[in-house]
Structures are given as C-alpha cells and as structure tokens.
C-alpha positions in Angstrom: -20.0 -25.1 23.2 -23.6 -24.3 22.5 -26.4 -24.2 25.1 -30.0 -24.2 24.2 -32.7 -23.2 26.7 -36.1 -24.5 27.4 -38.9 -22.8 25.3 -40.9 -22.2 28.5 -38.4 -20.0 30.4 -38.9 -16.3 30.8 -36.6 -13.5 29.8 -35.6 -13.1 33.4 -34.7 -16.8 33.6 -32.6 -16.5 30.4 -30.8 -13.5 31.9 -30.1 -15.3 35.1 -28.8 -18.3 33.2 -26.4 -16.0 31.3 -25.1 -14.6 34.5 -24.7 -18.1 35.9 -22.6 -19.2 33.0 -20.6 -16.0 32.9 -19.1 -16.9 36.3 -17.4 -19.8 34.5 -16.6 -18.0 31.2 -17.2 -14.3 30.7 -17.0 -14.7 26.9 -20.4 -16.2 26.8 -22.6 -14.8 24.0 -26.4 -14.7 24.0 -28.2 -15.1 20.7 -31.8 -15.0 19.7 -31.4 -17.5 16.8 -34.4 -16.8 14.7 -36.7 -17.1 17.7 -34.6 -19.7 19.6 -32.6 -18.5 22.6 -29.0 -19.8 22.4 -25.9 -19.3 24.5 -22.5 -19.7 22.9 -19.1 -20.2 24.6 -16.2 -19.9 22.1 -13.4 -21.0 24.4 -14.6 -24.5 25.5 -12.3 -24.4 28.6 -14.8 -25.4 31.2 -14.1 -28.3 33.6 -16.3 -31.4 33.7 -17.9 -30.1 37.0 -18.7 -26.7 35.4 -20.2 -28.4 32.3 -22.3 -30.6 34.6 -23.5 -27.6 36.5 -24.7 -26.0 33.3 -26.3 -29.2 32.0 -28.3 -29.6 35.1 -29.5 -26.0 35.4 -33.3 -25.8 35.4 -33.4 -23.5 32.4 -31.1 -25.6 30.1 -32.5 -27.8 27.4 -29.3 -29.3 26.1 -25.5 -28.6 25.8 -23.9 -29.3 22.5 -20.2 -29.6 21.7 -20.3 -28.9 17.9 -18.9 -31.8 15.8 -18.3 -29.4 13.0 -17.1 -25.8 12.6 -20.4 -24.5 11.2 -22.9 -26.1 13.6 -25.3 -23.2 13.8 -25.2 -22.7 10.0 -25.9 -26.4 9.4 -29.1 -28.3 8.4 -28.4 -30.5 11.4 -29.1 -27.5 13.7 -32.0 -26.0 11.7 -33.6 -28.1 8.9 -36.0 -25.4 7.8 -34.5 -22.9 5.2 -33.9 -19.5 6.8 -35.7 -16.4 5.5 -35.9 -12.9 6.9 -37.1 -9.5 6.1 -34.9 -6.5 5.0 -37.3 -3.7 5.3 -40.4 -4.8 3.4 -38.5 -7.3 1.3 -38.3 -11.0 2.1 -35.0 -12.9 1.4 -34.8 -16.7 1.3 -36.6 -19.7 -0.2 -39.4 -19.2 -2.7 -38.0 -15.7 -3.5 -35.7 -14.5 -6.3 -34.0 -11.4 -5.0 -32.0 -9.2 -7.3 -29.0 -7.0 -6.3 -27.7 -4.8 -9.0 -25.6 -1.7 -9.4 -22.1 -0.5 -10.3 -18.9 -2.0 -8.9 -18.2 1.5 -7.5 -20.1 4.7 -6.8 -18.5 7.2 -9.1 -20.8 10.2 -9.1 -24.2 11.4 -8.2 -25.3 11.3 -11.8 -24.1 7.7 -12.3 -25.7 6.3 -9.1 -29.0 8.1 -9.6 -29.2 6.9 -13.2 -28.8 3.3 -12.1 -31.2 3.7 -9.1 -34.0 5.0 -11.4 -33.6 2.1 -13.8 -33.6 -0.5 -11.0 -36.8 1.0 -9.6 -38.4 0.8 -13.0 -37.5 -2.9 -13.2 -38.7 -3.7 -9.7 -35.2 -4.5 -8.4 -35.1 -4.4 -4.6 -31.5 -3.8 -3.9 -28.8 -1.4 -5.2 -25.1 -2.3 -4.8 -22.2 0.0 -5.2 -18.8 0.2 -3.5 -17.7 3.2 -1.6 -14.5 1.6 -0.2 -12.8 -0.4 -3.0 -10.1 -3.0 -2.1 -8.1 -3.1 -5.4 -5.2 -5.3 -6.4 -3.3 -2.3 -7.7 -2.7 0.7 -5.3 -3.0 2.9 -8.4 -6.6 1.8 -9.2 -9.7 3.8 -8.2 -10.2 3.3 -4.5 -13.7 4.6 -4.2 -15.3 7.8 -2.9 -15.5 6.5 0.7 -17.9 8.4 2.9 -19.1 10.6 0.0 -19.9 7.4 -1.9 -21.9 6.1 1.0 -23.9 9.3 1.2 -24.6 9.3 -2.6 -25.8 5.7 -2.8 -28.0 6.2 0.3 -29.5 9.3 -1.2 -30.2 7.5 -4.5 -31.7 4.5 -2.8 -34.0 6.6 -0.7 -35.1 8.6 -3.7 -36.3 5.4 -5.5 -37.3 3.1 -2.6 -34.3 0.7 -2.8 -32.1 -1.0 -0.2 -28.4 -0.4 -0.1 -25.8 -3.3 -0.3 -22.2 -2.1 0.1 -18.9 -3.5 1.3 -17.2 -3.2 4.6 -13.4 -3.5 4.0 -12.1 -3.0 7.6 -13.3 -2.6 11.2 -12.2 1.0 11.0 -15.0 1.9 8.6 -17.7 -0.5 10.0 -19.7 2.1 11.9 -19.5 4.4 8.9 -20.8 1.8 6.5 -23.5 0.5 8.9 -24.9 4.1 9.2 -25.7 4.2 5.4 -26.2 0.5 4.3 -29.2 -1.8 4.7 -27.0 -4.9 4.0 -23.3 -5.1 4.8 -21.2 -7.0 2.2 -18.0 -8.9 3.1 -15.9 -9.4 0.0 -13.8 -12.4 -1.0 -10.6 -10.9 0.5 -12.2 -10.5 3.9 -14.1 -13.8 4.2 -11.6 -15.1 6.8 -11.0 -11.8 8.5 -12.2 -13.3 11.8 -11.9 -10.2 13.9 -14.1 -8.3 11.4 -16.5 -11.3 11.3 -16.9 -11.2 15.1 -17.7 -7.5 15.0 -20.4 -8.1 12.3 -22.0 -10.5 14.8 -22.8 -7.5 16.9 -24.4 -5.5 14.1 -28.1 -5.6 13.8 -28.1 -5.7 10.0 -28.0 -8.5 7.5 -24.6 -9.6 6.2 -23.8 -10.6 2.6 -20.9 -13.0 2.9 -19.0 -13.7 -0.4 -17.0 -16.8 -0.7 -13.2 -16.4 -0.7 -11.5 -16.9 -4.1 -9.7 -20.0 -2.8 -12.1 -21.0 0.0 -13.4 -24.5 0.5 -17.1 -24.9 1.3 -16.6 -25.8 4.9 -14.3 -22.8 5.4 -16.9 -20.5 3.9 -19.6 -21.9 6.3 -17.2 -21.6 9.2 -16.8 -17.9 8.4 -20.5 -17.5 8.5 -20.5 -19.3 11.9 -18.3 -16.6 13.3 -21.0 -14.1 12.6 -23.9 -16.2 13.9 -22.1 -17.3 17.0 -21.4 -13.6 17.9 -25.1 -12.7 17.7 -26.2 -12.1 14.1 -28.1 -14.9 12.3 -29.2 -12.9 9.3 -26.6 -14.0 6.7 -26.7 -14.3 3.0 -24.0 -16.5 1.4 -22.8 -15.5 -2.1 -20.9 -17.7 -4.6 -18.8 -15.3 -6.6 -16.4 -17.6 -8.4 -13.2 -19.3 -7.3 -9.7 -19.2 -8.6 -8.7 -22.4 -10.4 -5.9 -23.6 -12.8 -7.9 -22.3 -15.7 -7.5 -18.5 -16.4 -9.8 -18.4 -19.5 -12.2 -16.3 -17.4 -11.5 -14.2 -14.4 -12.9 -16.8 -12.1 -14.7 -20.1 -12.2 -18.3 -19.8 -11.0 -18.9 -22.8 -8.9 -22.6 -23.5 -9.7 -22.4 -26.9 -8.0 -21.8 -25.0 -4.7 -25.3 -23.8 -4.7 -27.2 -27.1 -4.3 -24.3 -28.3 -2.0 -24.9 -25.3 0.3 -28.6 -26.1 0.2 -27.8 -29.6 1.4 -25.4 -28.5 4.2 -26.9 -25.2 5.4 -30.2 -23.4 6.0 -28.8 -20.0 5.0 -29.9 -18.4 1.7 -27.5 -18.6 -1.1 -27.0 -16.0 -3.9 -24.7 -16.1 -7.0 -22.6 -13.3 -8.5 -22.0 -14.1 -12.2 -20.2 -10.8 -12.8 -17.2 -11.6 -10.6 -17.8 -15.3 -11.4 -16.9 -14.7 -15.1 -15.3 -11.3 -15.4 -16.9 -11.0 -18.8 -20.3 -9.4 -19.5 -20.9 -11.8 -22.4 -21.3 -14.7 -20.0 -23.3 -13.1 -17.2 -26.7 -14.0 -18.4 -26.1 -17.7 -19.1 -24.3 -18.1 -15.8 -27.1 -16.2 -13.9 -29.6 -18.6 -15.5 -27.4 -21.6 -14.5 -27.3 -20.3 -10.9 -31.1 -19.9 -10.7 -31.6 -23.3 -12.2 -29.3 -24.7 -9.5 -31.5 -23.2 -6.8 -30.0 -19.8 -6.0 -32.2 -17.6 -3.9 -30.9 -14.4 -5.6 -28.5 -12.9 -8.1 -26.0 -10.1 -7.7 -25.0 -8.4 -11.0 -22.9 -5.4 -11.9 -24.5 -2.8 -14.1 -23.3 0.6 -15.3 -24.7 3.4 -17.5 -21.5 3.1 -19.7 -19.4 0.1 -18.8 -16.6 1.0 -21.1 -16.0 4.2 -19.1 -16.4 2.6 -15.6 -13.7 3.3 -13.1 -13.9 -0.2 -11.8 -14.7 -3.6 -13.4 -16.2 -2.3 -16.6 -15.5 -5.6 -18.4 -17.9 -7.5 -16.1 -20.6 -4.9 -16.0 -23.7 -4.9 -18.3 -25.4 -1.9 -19.7 -28.7 -0.8 -18.1 -30.6 -1.7 -21.3 -29.3 -5.2 -21.0 -30.5 -5.6 -17.4 -34.2 -6.0 -18.4 -33.5 -8.9 -20.7 -31.4 -10.6 -18.0 -34.1 -10.2 -15.4 -36.8 -11.5 -17.8 -34.7 -14.5 -18.5 -34.0 -15.5 -14.9 -37.5 -14.7 -13.7 -39.1 -16.7 -16.4 -36.8 -19.6 -15.6 -37.7 -19.4 -11.9 -41.5 -19.3 -12.7 
C-alpha cells in the first residue's frame, strides 16, 4: 500500500500523518521520493475502515494498492527518467557514466596505478572489490577493510568516486564508510533483508541483475530498496546464465531498452561479466550504449594475466582509452 500526500502540506502535517497511520501499522515507512513525499506500508493488513480513514485524511492525495511488484520503480509511477548527483557527477539520461577498475583491490600500487589512469581519461568512478564472494573457497577473497581503505585513499588522491560491493549485512556499515556507491552483486540481488537495509542508507545503490533473474524480479528487488527509503538506484545488466556456455554469460542487451520502457531508473551494462572474455568487451560495450545504456562498468587491471580475480575479463589500462573513445563517439 502506497500513500501519496498533497503537495501543499507542511512537514508538520506529514509528520502528523505518519503518526496517524502508525497507529494502524507501525511498519509504515516515509520516503522523500525525488521530491515527492510518499508513505509505504509493506504488510497490507489494514481493515476497510482503517483504509477509509487514511483515504479521507486531509493530508492524503491518494492511496494506491500496487498492481505490480515494482510500482515505485515503474514508468507508471514516474514517467520522467530519474537522474541524481553523486558528488559533482550526474547520473542518468543524457549522460554516459563510466565505472572502471579491477575486480579486486590487490595492493596499494595496483589501485593507485589504476586510479591515476582513470583520472587522466576523465573517468568518474573507480570500482574494486574489497570483499569478494567467490565460487571456490580457495580463491582470493579480497583484502576486506584494508582494501576499502586503499581504494578510498586512491580515489581521494585522484578525485574519483568509489563503487564497491556489499556482500552481507555484517559489513554494510564498514563498506558505507568508505564507498560513494554501494554495489549489490548478482548473488545478492534477491537478498531481501540486505535490500531493506540498503533502503535506510543515504548513498546510491548499484544493483546488478541476478544471473538467472527475470526482468520483473530484478525490478522488484529495486522496489525493496526504494520502498524502504532510498530512491537512488542504478540498475546494471551484467549478463545472465543461459544454455549456451560459449562465453561466461549472455549479455542481455535487449534488457536495456526494455528497462527504459518499464522503469524510470538509470540502467548500466557490465560487458566484462557479461562476456567473461576481454576480446568481446569493446563490441558489447558499444552494443549496450547503442541500446541506450546510461553507463558502462568495465574491469581494468595493470596486468590482467597476473590478476588475482577475473583476469580473463579485464582489459589492460592502455586498452581503456580506445574503449572509451569508441563508446563516447558512438554516444555523440
């Protein structure tokens, strides 16, 4: 159940309305949805009399029982494409944001080398994992807090914003302390308890599509974050698992215009995970941009053959400039 309020009400009126509804359902969440005040009740257990009392309240504009699981994410709710600032950088339509960096932070020398090159190429965001969820327990698991400190230090030295992954609620506060954007990986796309916590974080969320997730499931995952208070979400198509194992994943380029039709949220693509092979990163990045992507995430490493994680899908730093020129020229 979603409740919108009249534009003319004061903050005191909104607070009073929240208290009024809380007497019926204490789980009510208040949300400033990109300038629009919204109240969200996740349980939908109110009686007809209680619903009527809310509908007739002087501060209420309308009460909506969402016909779909991603109502707040949908074009039906907000027809205008969503954009927002991350520091001094704008994300959304008419932009082409670039997120680049290694799969994992490995050392101070490695992450500073990458950060310096990104700054030279006018890339806004540096990525790098500090906590690495790996299929094998014997693979490199990341430097954890030390990795967070290193990527933050490198980003500050070169004026970049940090994008790094949250793998569990137990490390959420730690990651939020150092990151500008919190990434949720494919494995956690439907970790609903974590998604609810992210709704209470005042930082943008980079939500990757699960490797077997349908589009409506992906948008419903984003709805968990919005409904709990955080509307600043970037969706990322990162490839799905199909019957064909010729490449690591199948980058679903068609998902990009489809998301544009269904949702107002910005949509990025990750051709590194989408292919698993550096040879195909540039053509798939160009395909994603041509399809309307608002940004690209790509893995780069000073020496991919020596990378501790995902070297096969990382490009060299000298190849990054060519990739950026190709996709920027295509967008222009």
